[in-house]
VOVO-701760 format. One record per residue: x, y negated, z of N, C-alpha, C, O in turn. Coordinates in steps of 0.001 Angstrom, whole numbers, padded with zeros to 6 digits, always signed. Layout:
BEGIN
XYZXYZXYZXYZ
...
END
This chain:
BEGIN
-032911+045239+151850-032157+046295+152494-032081+047512+151598-033020+047838+150871
-030947+048172+151668-030696+049323+150815-030396+050569+151712-029653+050492+152690
-030985+051661+151339-030766+052932+152065-030312+053989+151044-030601+053909+149850
-029591+054976+151576-029308+056200+150852-029980+057346+151568-030152+057309+152787
-030354+058344+150837-030819+059609+151470-030233+060777+150699-030089+060735+149477
-029885+061861+151475-029236+062991+150905-029984+064254+151311-029449+065067+152064
-031236+064438+150817-032020+065592+151225-031398+066889+150716-030893+066972+149596
-031457+067903+151593-030970+069261+151299-032166+070160+151149-032955+070301+152083
-032323+070787+149963-033426+071719+149742-032927+073144+149604-031839+073402+149087
-033747+074052+150077-033342+075508+150109-033593+076176+148764-034358+077136+148672
-032947+075667+147726-033024+076226+146410-031825+075781+145620-031673+074589+145353
-030952+076721+145229-029781+076358+144440-029582+077223+143189-028539+077182+142537
-030631+078014+142876-030447+078977+141792-031457+078797+140639-031123+079045+139480
-032665+078375+140954-033716+078250+139900-033733+076843+139350-034195+075912+140010
-033229+076691+138139-033072+075372+137534-034458+074680+137398-034542+073461+137543
-035497+075413+137133-036803+074764+136956-037313+074213+138225-037997+073190+138197
-037029+074820+139363-037466+074285+140667-036647+073073+141039-037196+072066+141486
-035367+073151+140866-034498+072025+141137-034908+070839+140275-035003+069706+140749
-035147+071122+139010-035548+070010+138097-036846+069338+138532-036983+068119+138434
-037803+070142+139016-039079+069568+139460-038913+068728+140690-039552+067683+140814
-038064+069155+141614-037837+068371+142806-037148+067063+142486-037506+066013+143020
-036136+067133+141592-035423+065935+141184-036365+064945+140497-036318+063744+140763
-037212+065458+139617-038140+064607+138918-039101+063917+139904-039439+062747+139726
-039536+064644+140938-040423+064060+141932-039799+062961+142717-040485+062074+143226
-038415+063013+142828-037702+061990+143585-037442+060733+142791-036708+059864+143263
-038022+060591+141581-037667+059548+140659-037990+058146+141066-037527+057225+140391
-038740+057899+142107-039058+056543+142514-037793+055808+142936-037695+054601+142712
-036829+056485+143532-035569+055900+143956-034541+056057+142843-034806+056711+141834
-033357+055449+143030-032280+055576+142082-031596+056947+142319-031117+057213+143422
-031554+057791+141312-030885+059084+141471-029375+058908+141296-028906+058392+140281
-028626+059352+142315-027203+059230+142276-026508+060552+141918-025503+060553+141208
-027049+061680+142412-026341+062956+142220-027275+064105+142510-028189+064000+143327
-027021+065228+141811-027665+066512+142069-026567+067558+142146-025832+067753+141178
-026441+068239+143292-025331+069185+143517-025880+070498+144009-026051+070682+145214
-026168+071436+143088-026689+072750+143510-025539+073715+143837-024430+073579+143319
-025825+074673+144693-024855+075720+145073-025592+077019+145113-026462+077228+145958
-025244+077915+144183-025938+079204+144117-025635+080125+145289-026516+080868+145722
-024394+080095+145824-024036+080937+146918-024812+080540+148190-025314+081396+148918
-024894+079246+148430-025641+078768+149587-027129+078736+149285-027940+078600+150201
-027494+078857+148046-028899+078722+147572-029516+077466+148143-030504+077483+148876
-028865+076360+147758-029168+075064+148338-028813+074009+147310-027855+074166+146554
-029588+072929+147283-029237+071816+146428-029258+070541+147259-030173+070324+148053
-028233+069690+147071-028148+068401+147721-028408+067317+146679-027705+067223+145673
-029399+066526+146929-029754+065425+146050-029456+064079+146722-029798+063879+147888
-028838+063186+146010-028501+061850+146585-029320+060786+145848-029301+060698+144621
-030044+059976+146643-030837+058908+146084-030558+057629+146882-030113+057684+148028
-030823+056496+146265-030699+055195+146926-031793+054249+146512-032339+054362+145415
-032116+053317+147378-033196+052363+147067-033599+051581+148291-033021+051735+149367
-034621+050720+148111-035166+049989+149240-036105+050923+150047-036316+052075+149669
-036653+050415+151142-037438+051265+152029-038599+051898+151297-038819+053102+151431
-039343+051138+150535-040539+051671+149874-040124+052763+148882-040766+053812+148831
-039079+052545+148103-038663+053510+147123-038194+054790+147735-038522+055873+147251
-037414+054684+148818-036916+055890+149475-038076+056658+150077-038130+057882+149953
-039005+055973+150727-040166+056667+151342-040981+057424+150289-041347+058580+150502
-041260+056789+149180-042012+057463+148108-041230+058607+147499-041783+059679+147253
-039959+058393+147255-039097+059414+146673-039035+060641+147538-039213+061759+147054
-038779+060440+148843-038624+061598+149719-039958+062349+149925-039997+063579+149933
-041012+061598+150085-042312+062244+150284-042669+063118+149080-043134+064247+149234
-042444+062575+147876-042779+063330+146672-041860+064560+146500-042320+065635+146115
-040588+064389+146784-039663+065525+146619-039929+066610+147630-039901+067794+147294
-040188+066223+148876-040518+067190+149914-041831+067936+149569-041943+069144+149774
-042778+067210+149061-044034+067852+148666-043840+068841+147586-044448+069911+147608
-042989+068517+146607-042698+069496+145491-042000+070709+146045-042344+071829+145667
-041003+070531+146955-040314+071668+147520-041269+072551+148336-041175+073778+148298
-042170+071924+149062-043129+072654+149876-044017+073576+148991-044372+074685+149390
-044352+073090+147808-045190+073884+146948-044390+075010+146212-044967+076051+145896
-043107+074816+145946-042383+075663+145060-041438+076637+145773-041023+077630+145175
-041089+076373+147041-040104+077217+147720-040776+078024+148797-041473+077462+149642
-040588+079320+148792-041144+080211+149837-040013+080835+150629-039286+081695+150134
-039874+080377+151893-038743+080835+152690-038804+082338+152953-037788+082949+153282
-039969+082931+152812-040059+084382+153072-039263+085213+152098-038911+086357+152384
-038976+084630+150935-038177+085391+149915-036872+084666+149614-036234+084927+148594
-036467+083739+150516-035265+082962+150285-034071+083692+150899-034120+084187+152025
-032982+083736+150096-031732+084328+150604-030559+083386+150206-030472+082891+149082
-029684+083176+151183-028534+082338+150940-027723+082303+152214-028246+082568+153296
-026407+081968+152090-025517+082044+153261-025710+080884+154192-025298+080983+155348
-026305+079794+153778-026444+078581+154610-027625+078727+155557-028689+079180+155135
-027472+078361+156817-028647+078340+157728-029670+077343+157299-029328+076320+156706
-030962+077620+157591-032044+076716+157180-033249+076891+158091-033454+077964+158657
-034044+075838+158233-035319+075910+158931-036457+075599+158005-037614+075841+158349
-036156+075055+156801-037275+074643+155929-036973+074668+154452-035809+074732+154058
-037985+074618+153641-037816+074475+152226-037155+073188+151892-036172+073173+151151
-037659+072096+152413-036984+070815+152445-036314+070788+153811-036950+070432+154803
-035039+071160+153874-034442+071564+155142-033996+070387+155981-034464+070212+157107
-033092+069573+155443-032524+068436+156162-032681+067185+155294-032342+067199+154110
-033193+066107+155886-033437+064862+155151-032865+063720+155930-033574+063099+156722
-031605+063420+155732-030979+062275+156438-031259+060981+155695-031338+060954+154467
-031409+059903+156466-031557+058556+155925-030384+057743+156410-030116+057686+157610
-029662+057095+155463-028394+056434+155764-028505+054969+155411-028823+054659+154263
-028258+054029+156344-028273+052627+156014-027111+052212+155158-025964+052586+155404
-027431+051414+154124-026387+050805+153290-026432+049320+153468-026451+048850+154606
-026450+048547+152394-026334+047102+152444-027480+046468+153232-028652+046663+152909
-027124+045700+154279-028057+044942+155021-028972+045721+155942-029805+045125+156623
-028840+047038+155981-029689+047870+156819-028961+048374+158050-027736+048502+158042
-029700+048658+159103-029137+049131+160363-029572+050585+160571-030470+051088+159896
-028904+051246+161529-029329+052597+161887-030732+052611+162470-031502+053543+162234
-031060+051582+163227-032448+051528+163792-033485+051423+162644-034561+052017+162711
-033143+050674+161621-034069+050544+160509-034129+051858+159734-035192+052235+159240
-033025+052541+159624-033010+053891+158978-033873+054832+159810-034617+055637+159250
-033788+054747+161115-034615+055604+161926-036109+055316+161724-036917+056242+161651
-036464+054054+161634-037870+053714+161380-038336+054325+160047-039447+054846+159945
-037476+054253+159042-037824+054824+157758-037943+056349+157849-038846+056933+157249
-037033+057002+158600-037101+058455+158796-038440+058840+159460-039071+059834+159102
-038841+058018+160430-040147+058325+161117-041294+058164+160167-042247+058943+160205
-041224+057156+159303-042281+056947+158304-042424+058193+157376-043519+058686+157107
-041255+058654+156917-041249+059842+156067-041791+061043+156812-042605+061798+156279
-041327+061226+158082-041773+062370+158835-043259+062370+159082-043897+063420+159009
-043832+061203+159377-045291+061136+159595-046045+061510+158292-047083+062169+158338
-045512+061086+157158-046212+061452+155910-046144+062926+155665-047127+063521+155224
-044973+063563+155946-044833+064992+155767-045843+065757+156552-046505+066658+156037
-045968+065382+157855-046929+066104+158700-048347+065806+158274-049147+066734+158162
-048698+064555+158029-050091+064228+157776-050555+064705+156399-051705+065116+156243
-049662+064652+155389-050048+065001+154040-049801+066437+153666-050526+066992+152841
-048784+067061+154260-048411+068424+153866-048583+069452+154989-048507+070654+154736
-048810+069004+156203-048959+069860+157350-047754+070745+157591-047871+071890+158026
-046610+070193+157301-045341+070829+157580-044754+070219+158830-044554+069004+158846
-044467+070952+159860-043888+070376+161099-042574+069658+160857-041818+070009+159952
-042315+068663+161666-041154+067794+161488-040347+067751+162774-040899+067563+163857
-039050+067924+162650-038109+067636+163738-037405+066337+163437-036844+066180+162353
-037419+065402+164366-036630+064175+164260-035294+064438+164941-035268+064903+166081
-034194+064152+164270-032874+064367+164836-032011+063167+164554-032413+062268+163815
-030820+063141+165137-029837+062098+164823-030003+060864+165670-030375+060945+166841
-029718+059681+165056-029662+058451+165788-031011+058192+166564-032104+058214+165999
-030840+057948+167887-031963+057592+168747-032827+058715+169160-033823+058484+169845
-032505+059975+168778-033412+061093+169065-032976+061983+170207-033821+062573+170881
-031679+062096+170444-031199+063021+171493-031272+064474+171084-031123+065360+171927
-031491+064732+169848-031569+066119+169329-030662+066217+168125-030657+065320+167282
-029881+067306+168024-028975+067486+166886-029519+068619+166016-030397+069381+166421
-028967+068697+164813-029308+069825+163925-028923+071159+164569-029628+072155+164410
-027813+071174+165290-027397+072396+165959-028450+072831+166966-028763+074016+167071
-028993+071873+167704-030056+072202+168677-031253+072815+167944-031796+073822+168399
-031667+072236+166837-032832+072718+166108-032587+074118+165570-033424+075007+165732
-031444+074314+164934-031141+075623+164342-030968+076714+165403-031201+077894+165142
-030556+076300+166597-030384+077332+167677-031679+077561+168467-031700+078345+169417
-032755+076877+168071-034007+077087+168806-034086+076333+170084-034905+076664+170941
-033246+075304+170256-033248+074574+171509-034157+073311+171464-034145+072500+172391
-034925+073167+170393-035802+072005+170264-037151+072464+169720-037262+073509+169079
-038158+071662+169992-039505+071927+169454-039835+070793+168437-039287+069697+168550
-040718+071052+167456-041021+070023+166505-041537+068754+167137-042285+068791+168114
-041129+067618+166568-041584+066307+167061-043000+066052+166593-043785+065391+167272
-043322+066592+165408-044717+066457+164899-045116+067861+164426-044363+068543+163731
-046349+068274+164833-046814+069584+164475-046207+070676+165361-045610+070398+166401
-046378+071917+164919-045877+073026+165698-046831+073420+166808-047930+072871+166892
-046442+074361+167667-045143+074999+167685-044891+075951+166501-043738+076219+166162
-045954+076458+165877-045771+077348+164745-045312+076550+163515-045765+075430+163279
-044395+077161+162732-043938+076509+161539-044846+076848+160350-045663+077767+160413
-044681+076089+159276-045427+076347+158036-045078+077753+157542-043914+078151+157590
-046060+078497+157076-045836+079899+156706-044782+080073+155633-043991+081014+155690
-044759+079203+154678-043811+079325+153571-042736+078238+153536-041662+078457+152976
-043004+077085+154116-042104+075921+153997-041315+075649+155262-040425+074798+155276
-041647+076387+156352-040883+076200+157586-041121+074827+158198-042265+074480+158488
-040116+074071+158394-040131+072737+158956-039155+071847+158255-038293+072334+157524
-039262+070526+158456-038343+069563+157880-037618+068810+158998-038255+068363+159952
-036325+068670+158894-035499+067918+159824-035218+066559+159224-034521+066475+158213
-035738+065481+159815-035553+064130+159258-034920+063283+160303-035320+063332+161466
-033912+062483+159918-033271+061618+160882-032344+060591+160238-032044+060653+159046
-031907+059663+161050-031007+058591+160612-029586+058946+161057-029358+059439+162161
-028668+058681+160177-027236+058865+160542-026415+057947+159657-026908+057376+158684
-025126+057820+160029-024204+057083+159185-023716+058022+158059-023967+059227+158088
-023023+057446+157081-022530+058236+156003-021489+059229+156519-020700+058913+157410
-021501+060452+155935-020505+061440+156279-019982+062087+154970-020489+061826+153879
-018985+062912+155123-018428+063617+153974-018632+065121+154234-018143+065650+155233
-019344+065795+153347-019487+067236+153399-018358+067852+152582-018277+067636+151372
-017496+068612+153230-016241+069031+152604-016008+070514+152870-016011+070968+154014
-015805+071256+151782-015586+072694+151891-014191+073040+151383-013651+072373+150500
-013614+074102+151963-012306+074581+151543-012347+076092+151542-012843+076686+152499
-011842+076738+150499-011703+078179+150450-010379+078547+151176-009333+077940+150942
-010469+079548+152048-009293+079989+152832-008791+081296+152274-009586+082177+151947
-007469+081440+152158-006861+082673+151672-006173+083386+152856-005773+082768+153843
-006058+084708+152706-005289+085525+153631-005725+085357+155077-004891+085276+155979
-007038+085306+155296-007568+085208+156652-008914+085897+156644-009687+085765+155695
-009189+086627+157697-010540+087289+157809-011512+086390+158535-011159+085294+158970
-012767+086870+158668-013779+086013+159264-013488+085673+160731-013749+084560+161188
-012949+086644+161447-012630+086392+162865-011598+085262+162967-011761+084333+163758
-010551+085351+162171-009529+084309+162191-010048+082983+161687-009694+081934+162226
-010897+083010+160643-011475+081806+160130-012364+081091+161146-012324+079867+161268
-013178+081882+161883-014027+081268+162903-013193+080670+164035-013553+079630+164588
-012113+081305+164373-011194+080719+165375-010602+079415+164864-010466+078441+165605
-010261+079415+163607-009724+078197+162967-010746+077062+163006-010418+075919+163326
-012008+077409+162668-013053+076396+162681-013242+075826+164060-013421+074619+164222
-013204+076694+165068-013349+076171+166435-012203+075229+166815-012395+074274+167567
-011029+075508+166292-009868+074722+166664-009887+073304+166107-009243+072411+166657
-010614+073099+165033-010645+071758+164438-011931+070966+164765-012031+069787+164425
-012896+071603+165414-014130+070862+165796-013898+069815+166850-013120+070024+167781
-014545+068725+166718-014450+067678+167759-014951+068222+169067-014383+067895+170109
-015999+069046+169073-016592+069581+170285-015646+070492+171048-015870+070774+172225
-014581+070961+170381-013560+071782+171024-012257+071030+171112-011197+071654+171111
-012291+069714+171188-011098+068887+171316-010191+069005+170099-008969+068911+170216
-010793+069211+168931-010036+069281+167710-009925+067905+167032-009527+066930+167670
-010265+067830+165787-010181+066604+165053-011432+065755+165295-012551+066265+165364
-011206+064449+165421-012309+063531+165628-013343+063572+164488-012991+063478+163312
-014614+063714+164859-015673+063617+163853-015779+064817+162931-016255+064678+161805
-015344+066007+163378-015427+067201+162525-016361+068211+163116-016235+068573+164285
-017314+068681+162309-018125+069829+162568-017725+070895+161553-017452+070560+160401
-017683+072147+161939-017144+073181+161039-017863+074506+161248-018137+074922+162374
-018160+075156+160123-018715+076493+160104-017925+077321+159090-017225+076778+158236
-018051+078645+159200-017398+079554+158252-018450+080385+157589-019370+080863+158253
-018341+080574+156276-019240+081425+155522-018428+082408+154718-017343+082099+154225
-019005+083659+154592-018410+084641+153667-019249+084548+152399-020458+084779+152414
-018563+084196+151273-019236+084065+149987-019057+085360+149193-018215+086189+149539
-019837+085533+148148-019645+086732+147305-018185+086852+146812-017512+085845+146594
-017733+088042+146650-016329+088283+146283-015430+088245+147495-014209+088148+147369
-016032+088321+148675-015282+088347+149951-014421+087074+150122-013375+087080+150771
-014912+086003+149514-014265+084698+149727-014686+084094+151075-015850+084187+151465
-013763+083496+151756-014023+082882+153053-013995+081348+152857-013008+080793+152374
-015102+080676+153244-015234+079273+153045-015339+078533+154392-016182+078856+155229
-014481+077558+154572-014590+076650+155721-015430+075447+155283-015023+074673+154416
-016625+075301+155906-017558+074254+155510-017653+073232+156627-017963+073572+157769
-017381+071963+156288-017269+070924+157321-018140+069723+156991-018378+069405+155826
-018601+069077+158022-019143+067711+157994-018190+066805+158686-017908+067003+159868
-017668+065798+157994-016798+064791+158604-017645+063573+158892-017836+062715+158030
-018155+063502+160116-019152+062486+160421-018559+061199+160971-019293+060254+161258
-017260+061150+161120-016530+059892+161360-015436+059795+160289-014246+059854+160597
-015851+059649+159057-014905+059711+157947-013930+058534+157973-012911+058580+157283
-014202+057506+158729-013247+056386+158887-012107+056779+159825-011078+056105+159869
-012289+057885+160587-011265+058355+161513-010605+059662+161015-009399+059851+161168
-011405+060547+160425-010840+061787+159889-011394+061990+158513-012597+062173+158330
-010493+061955+157525-010863+062086+156112-010552+063544+155667-009929+064311+156401
-011006+063894+154448-010601+065227+153919-009078+065401+153914-008576+066479+154233
-008359+064366+153562-006894+064498+153543-006338+064825+154930-005383+065592+155048
-006941+064237+156000-006499+064538+157352-006767+065976+157695-005944+066620+158347
-007906+066501+157271-008256+067904+157519-007283+068828+156822-006797+069785+157426
-006987+068555+155543-006027+069348+154803-004680+069352+155451-004027+070393+155518
-004241+068202+155935-002932+068098+156585-002902+068965+157843-001892+069604+158135
-004024+068986+158595-004063+069786+159824-004048+071306+159472-003364+072103+160115
-004815+071661+158448-004858+073090+158074-003497+073525+157592-003061+074631+157909
-002816+072695+156838-001451+073026+156375-000497+073095+157539+000396+073942+157553
-000666+072213+158532+000183+072252+159732+000060+073575+160443+001025+074100+160998
-001203+074126+160414-001467+075374+161082-001047+076596+160230-001200+077741+160657
-000515+076329+159018-000023+077394+158194-001102+078150+157413-000900+079301+157025
-002237+077506+157188-003323+078163+156478-003126+078085+155000-002781+077026+154475
-003344+079226+154282-003284+079254+152855-004639+078737+152280-005701+079295+152554
-004553+077669+151490-005779+076967+151052-006049+077219+149583-005129+077299+148768
-007328+077344+149260-007762+077475+147879-008512+076210+147465-008156+075106+147876
-009543+076379+146653-010296+075258+146087-010928+074367+147202-011438+074861+148208
-010867+073074+146974-011522+072111+147824-012755+071567+147121-012757+071425+145898
-013786+071266+147864-015083+070787+147276-015705+069713+148140-015854+069896+149348
-016064+068618+147549-016912+067617+148195-018356+067952+147757-018640+068085+146567
-019237+068082+148726-020646+068361+148453-021400+067014+148451-021305+066248+149410
-022118+066741+147411-022774+065424+147290-021772+064422+146915-020952+064690+146037
-021773+063235+147538-020916+062126+147228-020021+061743+148407-020285+062097+149556
-018941+061000+148079-017956+060638+149101-017679+059160+149014-017431+058664+147915
-017707+058414+150127-017277+057034+150075-015812+056917+149656-014967+057701+150087
-015527+055931+148813-014172+055815+148275-013115+055737+149375-012020+056280+149222
-013434+055067+150478-012431+054901+151522-011982+056183+152163-010928+056234+152798
-012796+057249+151997-012423+058569+152575-012022+059568+151563-011761+060716+151923
-011951+059194+150256-011863+060161+149175-010422+060681+149027-009442+059952+149183
-010356+062004+148711-009151+062612+148241-009437+063207+146804-010546+063042+146296
-008483+063867+146180-008748+064317+144799-009988+065225+144631-010525+065338+143529
-010430+065859+145705-011638+066693+145580-012868+065851+145286-013888+066387+144854
-012795+064567+145505-013914+063654+145228-013839+063000+143851-014622+062097+143554
-012926+063435+143027-012888+062901+141640-014259+063034+141002-014839+064119+140972
-014771+061925+140492-016072+061924+139828-017277+061991+140776-018421+062060+140327
-017012+061970+142085-018095+062069+143077-018003+060927+144086-018281+061120+145270
-017620+059756+143630-017501+058608+144510-018843+057924+144678-019490+057593+143685
-019272+057706+145895-020529+057074+146183-020652+055703+145464-021674+055403+144847
-019606+054903+145562-019667+053588+145008-019795+053616+143470-020499+052786+142893
-019129+054549+142826-019211+054719+141425-020590+055078+140981-021060+054591+139953
-021263+055933+141745-022609+056361+141399-023630+055229+141654-024604+055094+140913
-023402+054423+142702-024274+053269+142939-024246+052327+141742-025286+051921+141222
-023036+051993+141323-022910+051076+140202-023440+051689+138913-024035+050984+138098
-023234+052994+138713-023751+053709+137573-025302+053640+137571-025919+053382+136538
-025891+053868+138714-027357+053872+138790-027915+052470+138415-028948+052370+137752
-027235+051418+138838-027716+050078+138484-027599+049851+136965-028489+049255+136357
-026500+050327+136357-026369+050160+134934-027410+050963+134163-027917+050503+133140
-027726+052148+134643-028749+052979+133981-030120+052322+134029-030829+052263+133025
-030491+051822+135227-031788+051213+135358-031905+049945+134491-032956+049702+133897
-030847+049148+134415-030845+047985+133527-030969+048388+132084-031691+047754+131315
-030259+049457+131703-030320+049921+130312-031733+050385+129971-032227+050137+128871
-032377+051056+130917-033778+051451+130681-034681+050254+130411-035548+050293+129539
-034462+049206+131166-035273+047981+130962-034971+047370+129562-035890+046935+128868
-033756+047343+129180-033396+046776+127862-033983+047611+126714-034340+047083+125661
-034071+048922+126946-034606+049778+125918-036000+049415+125503-036380+049579+124344
-036778+048913+126466-038176+048595+126204-038307+047334+125390-039388+047086+124855
-037254+046501+125258-037394+045258+124547-037427+045433+123053-038165+044729+122363
-036642+046357+122536-036732+046693+121118-035963+045829+120167-035963+046119+118971
-035287+044754+120628-034508+043928+119693-033069+044408+119591-032610+045181+120431
-032365+043961+118582-031018+044471+118238-030033+044121+119331-029229+044971+119714
-030061+042902+119851-029130+042479+120880-029280+043318+122131-028295+043754+122728
-030560+043543+122529-030801+044365+123716-030346+045801+123543-029858+046440+124475
-030527+046307+122284-030122+047678+121998-028603+047814+122146-028118+048810+122682
-027857+046816+121671-026384+046874+121760-025936+046842+123213-025037+047588+123599
-026569+045966+124043-026191+045934+125438-026616+047215+126154-025916+047705+127041
-027711+047722+125778-028194+048989+126382-027158+050104+126183-026840+050838+127119
-026643+050222+124970-025679+051256+124669-024410+051019+125470-023809+051958+125990
-024007+049756+125565-022797+049415+126349-022980+049771+127790-022056+050306+128403
-024108+049505+128354-024400+049784+129786-024402+051290+130043-023923+051744+131082
-024942+052070+129094-024973+053524+129317-023548+054089+129259-023240+055031+129989
-022656+053525+128392-021271+053968+128421-020613+053616+129721-019876+054417+130295
-020882+052393+130198-020312+051914+131442-020819+052793+132632-020057+053101+133549
-022094+053180+132595-022634+054012+133647-021910+055341+133668-021544+055832+134736
-021699+055926+132510-021011+057233+132469-019593+057146+133030-019155+058024+133774
-018885+056085+132667-017510+055903+133153-017480+055626+134637-016654+056201+135346
-018334+054781+135123-018371+054473+136581-018730+055666+137387-018184+055869+138472
-019640+056472+136891-020084+057654+137634-019053+058760+137714-019166+059661+138544
-018042+058696+136850-017016+059753+136807-015631+059256+137224-014630+059917+136948
-015565+058120+137873-014281+057580+138291-013504+058562+139209-014109+059220+140055
-012186+058655+139042-011395+059518+139926-011140+058787+141242-011335+057579+141376
-010692+059597+142205-010335+059054+143516-008890+058578+143463-007977+059401+143539
-008659+057303+143339-007343+056771+143280-007375+055246+143387-008397+054620+143105
-006275+054667+143788-006237+053231+144058-006519+052390+142816-007234+051391+142896
-005972+052778+141683-006242+051983+140482-007721+052047+140134-008323+051047+139744
-008309+053249+140282-009757+053388+139970-010582+052588+140935-011587+052002+140532
-010198+052537+142212-010965+051730+143201-010950+050254+142815-011987+049590+142830
-009784+049752+142474-009721+048332+142085-010500+048084+140813-011259+047118+140738
-010331+048938+139801-011075+048763+138589-012574+048887+138809-013364+048143+138227
-012957+049840+139659-014363+050016+139922-015010+048835+140622-016148+048476+140321
-014284+048226+141561-014760+047044+142242-014930+045894+141231-015952+045208+141229
-013924+045696+140383-014038+044637+139391-015199+044857+138421-015896+043907+138062
-015406+046082+138005-016434+046394+137040-017837+046219+137646-018747+045701+136998
-017989+046665+138909-019273+046507+139575-019614+044999+139748-020735+044562+139486
-018616+044245+140191-018821+042811+140378-019154+042132+139034-019995+041235+138977
-018486+042570+137962-018711+041947+136668-020093+042274+136145-020700+041466+135443
-020598+043459+136484-021949+043857+136009-023014+042924+136551-024025+042678+135893
-022786+042395+137767-023797+041441+138299-024024+040306+137299-025160+039953+136983
-022916+039745+136809-023030+038597+135870-023622+039061+134531-024406+038333+133923
-023266+040230+134078-023756+040739+132783-025277+040934+132867-026016+040511+131977
-025730+041576+133945-027190+041831+134058-027957+040519+134300-029074+040348+133813
-027353+039614+135045-027977+038317+135281-028143+037558+133930-029201+036998+133644
-027112+037562+133155-027203+036868+131878-028235+037498+130899-028830+036819+130063
-028411+038834+131052-029375+039523+130214-030802+039459+130775-031749+039942+130154
-030932+038860+131948-032274+038724+132538-032854+040023+133123-034070+040177+133232
-031949+040963+133500-032434+042237+134021-031884+042547+135429-031949+043683+135900
-031343+041508+136082-030776+041714+137407-031828+041599+138495-032062+040517+139036
-032453+042707+138809-033437+042717+139881-032740+042803+141253-031587+043226+141320
-033416+042410+142343-032774+042390+143645-032109+043728+144041-031015+043749+144605
-032806+044847+143729-032248+046152+144132-031007+046459+143331-030101+047101+143862
-030912+046038+142079-029719+046275+141278-028559+045418+141777-027415+045871+141789
-028845+044203+142182-027780+043361+142801-027242+044035+144036-026029+044079+144242
-028129+044563+144865-027660+045230+146104-026840+046497+145801-025842+046769+146468
-027263+047252+144808-026465+048421+144408-025097+048054+143984-024124+048663+144430
-024978+047049+143111-023680+046614+142605-022819+045970+143639-021607+046183+143669
-023439+045165+144507-022681+044510+145590-022137+045535+146550-020984+045445+146970
-022972+046532+146911-022517+047577+147822-021396+048378+147204-020429+048728+147882
-021518+048674+145911-020463+049427+145209-019161+048635+145222-018112+049177+145569
-019217+047366+144851-018031+046537+144761-017316+046428+146092-016095+046554+146181
-018112+046189+147127-017537+045997+148471-016986+047308+149038-015994+047311+149767
-017646+048426+148692-017134+049700+149139-015807+050022+148461-014877+050490+149118
-015708+049783+147178-014434+049986+146502-013369+049063+147066-012222+049469+147256
-013753+047806+147335-012764+046840+147848-012214+047332+149174-011016+047225+149437
-013097+047873+150013-012622+048345+151350-011703+049542+151224-010963+049843+152161
-011726+050226+150111-010876+051401+149922-009468+051045+149336-008592+051903+149233
-009297+049799+148974-008021+049352+148389-006995+049161+149520-007234+048399+150457
-005876+049845+149425-004874+049804+150463-004103+048481+150432-004052+047818+149396
-003507+048099+151558-002687+046875+151564-001566+046938+150516-001243+045921+149903
-000980+048103+150309+000047+048216+149305-000436+047920+147931+000217+047210+147165
-001637+048489+147596-002210+048224+146303-002558+046748+146150-002334+046146+145101
-003122+046170+147237-003470+044722+147187-002242+043882+146965-002324+042867+146273
-001095+044257+147524+000147+043537+147309+000628+043614+145871+001137+042637+145322
+000461+044787+145265+000925+044956+143876+000069+044150+142941+000571+043538+141998
-001246+044145+143199-002186+043474+142296-002795+042260+142940-004010+042070+142895
-001950+041421+143551-002451+040341+144394-003373+039394+143593-004418+038992+144104
-003021+039047+142404-003892+038115+141618-005251+038724+141376-006271+038058+141554
-005283+039978+140975-006559+040622+140694-007388+040734+141962-008594+040488+141930
-006775+041096+143065-007522+041272+144308-008020+039918+144815-009141+039831+145315
-007216+038862+144698-007674+037545+145124-008863+037090+144256-009792+036469+144772
-008845+037389+142955-009957+037028+142120-011197+037832+142475-012313+037314+142450
-010994+039098+142805-012127+039941+143237-012721+039414+144520-013942+039296+144624
-011884+039086+145518-012389+038580+146769-013120+037252+146586-014113+036986+147263
-012643+036451+145704-013367+035194+145453-014743+035445+144875-015698+034744+145207
-014851+036461+143997-016140+036806+143394-017099+037397+144393-018308+037175+144318
-016543+038172+145359-017377+038793+146342-017783+037860+147478-018502+038273+148389
END
């Protein structure tokens, strides 16, 4: 079983702290590091089996607990902890219930080893992040007092979502907040949309959204609705990674499937490096080039088809080289199938022979 986790830490400015947290998370496959100085927050994406994710998260949360002091923390994003939000997301072969079990395992370790209170939220909990941040919930483990410097950790299981930000022009905070209310699912707006507004330095107004039903409402759907309402739009930003099926141009180079395949290629290259022979060295170099290209794929139909083919082909390459471990097979299979699901019927019709060959391989 394969899981993804996207922990959010309350540090986006000090490179040495971010680097230490990332290094601590090294037990799992590192997919992405996305710091934001204005929010003073970093989003790290990792993937792996249950044991790898549990070790990765426990170590990273422990590092954040030691290095981040909320008493001196400043940033526009709301927070309850140094390791603020730690979602666990099921990928290949895993269910939400299994992700919840893993989230509980991580939460128990955080409380028992670090004495940082834990809120369980999301699937199966009946508590949301909004409840926690508004003070409508008490810690599930520990408390009622929070850790003096690290606050509390919110851990829970959820499905994949897209964190999507847009800069708004020619609108003040009052108007922007009204706009955010108009598109929230909770206010009968767009399906699967949560939205907040932040004022960034330079008097920039940012609409910050979580699209938690990205199969129903994508970033493109949000942009279409904002344009329909006559809003002047600036830069668009995907925070973390985005599934290919939901991607718009803001997700160029930030495709989840591309990073999964890239991580598999990197881990295989690391294994080959230890062999020391000329043939292994040549394949190692090839895999590192492939990893770089897969990790930076643009959001587009041709890239999705090519990404699916390349991820599927890597399975055979790594198998022939004797470095195809079960977790790498799962990473590549999940990547290939995710890309395949993002290929439109029109694209499949144009490239029928290639798509049929891909389907046969999958």
